[in-house]
VMD Tcl script that draws the C-alpha trace (Angstrom):
set ca {
  {-12.69 28.24 -6.71}
  {-15.11 26.23 -4.65}
  {-15.44 26.89 -0.96}
  {-13.24 24.60 1.19}
  {-10.92 23.77 -1.64}
  {-7.28 24.45 -0.86}
  {-5.16 26.58 -3.29}
  {-1.99 25.15 -4.36}
  {1.08 26.59 -2.60}
  {3.95 26.78 -5.09}
  {6.52 27.60 -2.31}
  {5.43 24.69 -0.24}
  {5.48 22.36 -3.20}
  {8.89 23.60 -4.10}
  {10.18 23.03 -0.68}
  {8.75 19.41 -0.70}
  {10.52 18.65 -3.98}
  {13.86 20.01 -2.58}
  {13.34 18.02 0.57}
  {12.71 14.83 -1.44}
  {15.82 15.59 -3.57}
  {18.01 16.15 -0.44}
  {16.82 12.80 0.93}
  {17.71 11.09 -2.37}
  {21.12 12.63 -2.30}
  {21.75 11.46 1.30}
  {20.61 7.96 0.26}
  {23.01 7.92 -2.70}
  {25.94 9.17 -0.48}
  {25.20 6.33 1.98}
  {25.22 3.83 -0.87}
  {28.64 5.19 -2.13}
  {29.98 5.01 1.37}
  {28.85 1.33 1.63}
  {30.61 0.55 -1.64}
  {33.76 2.26 -0.53}
  {33.65 0.28 2.66}
  {33.35 -3.02 0.76}
  {36.33 -1.94 -1.40}
  {38.45 -1.45 1.69}
  {37.48 -4.90 3.00}
  {38.20 -6.70 -0.35}
  {41.13 -5.32 -2.29}
  {40.40 -7.71 -5.16}
  {37.18 -5.83 -5.73}
  {39.07 -2.66 -6.04}
  {41.17 -4.02 -8.78}
  {38.19 -5.32 -10.60}
  {36.41 -1.95 -10.30}
  {39.53 -0.12 -11.59}
  {39.71 -2.43 -14.55}
  {35.98 -1.77 -15.29}
  {36.40 2.00 -14.90}
  {39.44 1.88 -17.27}
  {37.50 -0.04 -19.88}
  {34.61 2.39 -19.63}
  {36.94 5.28 -19.99}
  {38.49 3.87 -23.09}
  {35.13 3.31 -24.72}
  {33.95 6.77 -23.79}
  {37.21 8.21 -25.04}
  {36.74 6.37 -28.32}
  {33.24 7.54 -28.79}
  {33.90 11.25 -27.98}
  {37.39 11.44 -29.61}
  {38.75 12.53 -26.23}
  {40.91 9.50 -25.59}
  {43.13 9.62 -22.51}
  {46.96 9.99 -22.35}
  {48.77 7.48 -24.50}
  {51.79 5.73 -23.36}
  {55.21 5.95 -25.03}
  {55.40 3.70 -28.01}
  {51.67 3.32 -28.27}
  {50.78 2.29 -31.90}
  {48.02 4.91 -32.02}
  {50.79 7.52 -32.07}
  {51.62 6.53 -35.64}
  {48.78 8.70 -37.22}
  {50.05 11.99 -35.82}
  {53.85 11.42 -36.04}
  {53.97 11.33 -32.19}
  {52.92 15.01 -31.88}
  {51.14 15.90 -28.69}
  {47.52 17.04 -28.95}
  {48.00 19.10 -25.85}
  {48.68 22.88 -26.33}
  {50.75 24.30 -23.63}
  {50.10 27.93 -22.72}
  {52.90 29.71 -20.59}
  {51.47 32.01 -17.96}
  {53.89 34.61 -16.62}
}
mol new
graphics top color blue
foreach p $ca { graphics top sphere $p radius 0.5 }
foreach p [lrange $ca 0 end-1] q [lrange $ca 1 end] { graphics top cylinder $p $q radius 0.2 }
display resetview
């Protein structure tokens, strides 16, 4: 080490990283609150957003094989004879 050169302080560096992360989380929360406020002001945006979210969920469910609940009479019920994939466990 050369005289006058500062040694790195891992604790201080860690704190600075945590502080930056906290500031990013606060900024993200503000952004989400702004989006929620816009949805309250424009109900049409809420229906569009829910439609988009539903489409994304269907795509994700198809990719992962974890499709959501199917409605009664859904043609996709034909492959399993209408049997539920949910196993119910009784807890007494």
